[in-house]
C-alpha positions in Angstrom: 87.8 87.8 88.2 90.6 87.5 90.7 90.1 84.7 93.3 89.6 85.6 97.0 92.8 83.8 98.1 94.9 85.7 95.5 93.3 88.9 96.6 94.2 88.4 100.3 97.8 87.5 99.4 98.0 90.7 97.3 96.4 92.7 100.2 99.2 91.4 102.5 101.9 92.3 100.0 100.4 95.8 99.6 100.1 96.4 103.4 103.7 95.4 103.8 104.8 97.6 101.0 102.8 100.6 102.0 103.9 100.4 105.6 107.5 99.3 105.0 107.1 96.0 106.9 109.5 93.3 105.9 108.8 89.5 106.0 111.4 89.3 108.8 109.4 91.8 110.9 106.2 89.7 110.4 107.7 86.4 111.2 109.3 87.9 114.3 106.0 89.6 115.4 104.1 86.4 114.9 106.8 84.0 116.1 106.5 81.8 113.0 109.1 80.2 110.7 110.4 82.6 108.0 108.9 80.7 105.1 105.4 81.0 106.7 105.1 84.6 105.5 105.7 83.5 101.9 103.0 80.8 102.3 100.6 83.6 103.5 101.5 85.9 100.7 100.8 83.2 98.1 97.8 82.0 100.1 99.0 78.4 100.4 97.9 78.2 104.0 96.4 80.8 106.4 94.2 80.1 109.3 91.4 82.5 110.2 93.0 83.1 113.5 96.1 84.3 111.8 94.2 86.5 109.4 92.6 88.2 112.4 96.1 88.7 114.0 97.5 90.1 110.8 94.6 92.5 110.5 95.2 93.7 114.1 98.9 94.0 113.4 98.2 96.4 110.6 95.5 98.2 112.5 92.7 97.3 110.1 89.5 95.2 110.5 89.3 91.6 109.4 86.7 92.8 106.9 89.2 95.3 105.4 91.8 92.6 105.1 89.7 89.9 103.5 87.1 91.8 101.5 87.5 93.0 97.9 87.9 96.8 97.6 
């Protein structure tokens, strides 16, 4: 079974791919250092508040972002 953190990182990668959103667009939208996006994608560090903002950015609910499909 895939771990929850790996799933969320994969979900972020999929959202970016499906909506043609680059890492650069994300770090500019969230005003974070460019390496922060990689940390999120590999789930090395993501606060709940940022997960909420990412979900809003992509127009999905937090549940859709963090829950298994």
